[in-house]
N, C-alpha and C positions, 0 to 999 in steps of 0.2 A: 183849664186844665188844657197843657198839650195830650193831641191825641196823637197813636200811632196807626194811622189805618193802610193796608193793603187793599188797592182798588184791582179788580181782574176783568178786562174784557177778552172776549175771544171774539173768532175769527168771522161768524154769521156776521156779530155787527160792524166788524173793521170793513166788511167787503162793502157795507154801506146798500143802499140801493139806487134806483134810475133818479132818484129827486134829492139824492144826499150823498155823496162820493165818501170814499175811504179818507181823501185829503179835507172834507167839513167833518164827519163823523171824529176826527182826529184833533182838528182843528177847538171843537165843540168840547173833547175831554180836557184838553189843555188848558181851556179858559178857565171851568170848573175846579181844576186841580190847583191852579195857579191862585185862585183864589181862595181858595183852602192854605195854599201853601201861606198866603199873606196873613192868615191867621196864625203861622208859626206851628202850626200844626206838621207831624212829619208824616209822607208819604212814599208810597210805592207802588209803583204797576207793574202790576205781571199782564203782558201782553201776547196772545196770538197772532196768527195773519203771516209770520214769515213766508209761510207754506201757498196761501191762497193770495198771498200779491204776487211771490213768483210765479203762480201760475195763470195770474193775469198779465205778465210782464213777459211768459212766454204762450201766449194766447192761447194756452191748453182748456178746451170747454170742459173736462173733466178731473178733477184731484188722482195724481198716478194714486194705484195702488204698492206696487213697487216700493221696496225702503231707498236703494241706491236715488230714483227718478224722486221721490218725497224729498230728499235729500240734496239733492242738485236743485231742486225748486223752492227751498227753504235758503238755500247759499247765494240764490236770484231774489230772494223777497227781502232776504234779511236788511241788508245796507239798505234799500229803497225803504223798507219800515223806519229804519230808526233815524234815516234823514228825516221822513216825515215828520215824525216824535222832535227831533231838533228843533225844526223849522217853528212848528208851531209854539214848542215853549220858551226858544229863545223871542218870540215876539213879547213877551211879560219877563225878559231879563232872568230867568229860573235855568240853570246849570241839567242836563240829562247824564247818565249813564249807563253804560250798554253790562247787562249783565246776564250769561250765558248759563244753564246749569244741565247738569244730566245729575240723573240719581245718583249717579257714583260718584259725584261731588258732593254727595249728603250722606251717602254709604261709611265712609271716614268720617270717626269722630274730629280727627283733627281738621278735615277739611270742611265739616260744620261748623264748628267752632269758627275756623277762617270764615268763613261766608259769613258770619254773623258779624263777627269784625269787622271785616270789609264794608256792608250794608249800616253797620251802626257808623260808621267813617265817614260815606256819604250824607248821609240823615244828616252829620255833627256840622258838616260843610255846608248843608243847604241844597246841595241836589237830590234830584228825586230820581232814582235809581228802575230803570226799565228792562223786568226780566222775564224771558223767553226761555223754553225748554230749547235746548244746544240742537235744535234738530238736524243743524247740517252734516254732523260726525254721529251723533245717537245710533246705537242700532236697538235693537227692538228691545234687546235683556239688561239697557241701560235706562229706556224711556218710562218717565212718569204715566204716561199714558193718556194725559190730557193736562191743561194749564186749571182747572180746576185743583189738583192736587199738589199742582206746584203750587199755586196760590195759597192753599192751608199751611204748606209747609213754610213757606216763607215766611207766613203770619208768624208760625211758632217759631220759627230762626230770630225775627227781631220782635216776639213778645208784643205783637198788635194788643190795641185795646179792641179792632174791630176790621171785620174781613167785608167787603162787600162785591159783591159777585152779582158781575150788568150780565143778566142775557137778553131773549128776545121775546120774554111772556112777563107780562105786566107783574106774576106774584106766582108764590107757589098754590098748587092745585090739588084737590085731592086727587084726581088721576090726571090722565092727560088733557088738554079742555080740546086739543084739535084733533080728539079723538070719542069724545066723551061730552054730552051737551049736558049731562048734570055732572059735571067737574064742578066742585064749590070751591072758591078762592079761602086761603088762608093766610090769616095775617100775621099769626104769632106762633110759633112751637116752645115748649115752654120748658123741655129735656128733652134729656135722649131717649126715652123710651117715644115719646110721641113720634121726634124724627124717624125711628127705625120701623113703627107703625106704618111713616108714609111712604118710604123707600121701596115697598113691592107695589105701588103704582106709578113710579117715575118711568119716563119713556128715552127713547134714542136721541140721537143727536142728527141733524141736518148731514149730507154728504160734504159739506166744507169743516164740519166742526169733529171733534173726537170727544164731545162731551156729551149734552144733553142731563136732563135733569138728574138721571141716575150719578151721575161724578160730583153733579153741582150738591147734593144731599150727602156724598161722601164723605166731599169736602168738607162740608158745613159741619157734619159728626166730627171729624176731625177735628176744628179749629174750637167747637163750644167745649169739648173733652178738654181742651188745651186752657177755657178759661175765656177765651175768646168771642165775642161778641159776632155774629154772622148776618147780614142785611143780602138778602136776594130781590132785585130789581131788574124793571123795565131799561134798559139801556139804550133802548132806541130813539128814548126820550131824552135831549140833556138837560130837561129843566127837573126830571126825577134825580138824575146826580146830584147837581144843585141844592136841591131841599133836603136830600139823605147827606148830603154834607154839612147843610146846617144845621142836623141832627133834628131832622122832620122824622115822620115815621111817613113809610112809603113801602111797596112791597111787601114782603115778606121779612121779621125778623125771626131770628133763634138766640134765644137767649144762652147765654154762656153756663156752664157748668163753672158751682163754685170753687170745686177743687181744681187750683193748678196742678200742673204738671211740673216737676222738674226738667230741665234740659236731658237728663239722661234718658227719664223714661219715652220723653217726646221723640228722642235717638231712636231708643229701641223700640217703640212702637211704628214709626212711622217713615224716618229716612230711610231703613233697611230694606233692601231687597230681599225676601225671604229666597233663599237655595235649596233647601230641605227639612226634613221632617223626621221628628224623633218619636215612635212612638212608645208608651206608656202605658202601665195596668193602669188600675182602680186605686190600691193601695197609694201608688206612686203621686198618680192625682191628686189624691184628699191629701197626702204629705204637705206636697206643693202648695195648694191653697191655703190650707189651715197653717202652714208652721213656716212659709216661703221658706223656704230649704232652699240648698243648689240643688240639682240634680246630676247625680253621679251616675259612671256607667252602666254600673250594674242592674241600674232601675231601667235600662233603656232595652225594650223588647225587639225593636227594628229599626234600622236607618234608613231614609229612604230619599233620593236625591243625591246629586253632585255637589258635596261641599268640602271645601276647606277648614283647615284650623283659624278660626275668627270671622267664621262666613257666619248670616241671621240663618236661623232655622227656627221651623215651629215645632211647639211640642200639642202631639196629638194623641187626646183619648182612643180606647180600643174601639170607641164605638165613630170614634171619626171626626168627633166634634175639638176644637183646636183649645187648647187649654193655656196656651202661653207662647209666646217666642223669647227666644233671645240669643248671645251670641256663644257659640259652640267654640270648645277651645279644640276639640280633636275632629278630624276629617269623617266622611262618611267610610273610607276605607276603613279606616284606625276604630270604628266602631262596630262596624260589619266583622273583622276580623274578631274582636273579642266577642263578639257575640255568637260566631261560630266556632270558635275554641272554647267556651260554656257550653253552647249546644253537646259539642262532641268529648266534651269532658278532657278537653286538650290543653288545660293551663299548667304554665309552668313557670321557673323563676320568671324568665323574660317579658311573661304576659303584663298586661296593663292589670296594678293593682285594683280591687275591687271597687274599693273609697274613691277612686280616678274622678275627680270633679270635671263633667261636659260644661256644664254651665251655671256659672257662680251667683251665686241668688243679687250680687247685686247688678250682674248681666242679665238678668231675669224678671221680665214682665208679666204678668198674668192679664188673663181674659176678663178676670171680675177686677181688677183694679182700673180698666180703661176698656173703651170700646177699639177693637180691633180690625179694620176696614180691611 
């Protein structure tokens, strides 16, 4: 049976070591993926490394912290990164394609669907898409933040069977094994409840990566909630990936949820960048949760943030907890003006009707429907 797989490799692995440089790491990766490609499986590679390779080429001792410097380093490194991949895969007569994405590319439903169609076409042609965040042009507000999140979203876009997260530890542990000698290895995470319990023990990443175990667990949470199995394993040893692609057990497996999400729910839950908050009272929260109704303007106590119509917002209860999220049909200014008029008793014929829909039920996803990361 043909498998759709997304494999994610991060900067800390691609930088290599004194014994195994970046070129060798990519060569081993290409060899393993080529073998799986020959089995007729469909593969997408999500890669970091542009900034790191750019820093190497520029002889920078430390990763830049300023956005412009990061963008410039990525511009230097991206061509080198794709050149290494193209050379490595050409040895096996496999064509590759570069896909650079920003959060904005997936925040539009049309562009989300277009990304899906493009990836499917490449897979149909037998091409291995190599996906990276568009570090050269992305600003902070358009970034995914790490390629773990990007890999989970790409897995959802192509309806992958499996997401493989290659990292620099052998598997998931009960706590950070680098800091806690009593940390216990975890071979299987059976459900989202177990996963959420483990997130409190996650550690940060190295200076050369923006991930760490925290973002890998968040990515796993997104993927398994979408019915995608996730494997987290040691990417330093190429035989581990070889075994994983053969279907053997290595590292930690996160079992997929049995409830598949529609494209609409995936898009609303994860692809959008949240631009603001709508505060609602207890009665409204109960009605939304129990009856799955639309959110009307008279239900809203306050609107926070700087958002326009058709931007994504969170719905928050009076205790500060997230109830859900969706696409607002009105801007923050329009909603706040209505609330001020209502408070001052100034509503007139020109005011918005009390039943004006702000978030239609078809554009609303609740936190009890899906884990919202």
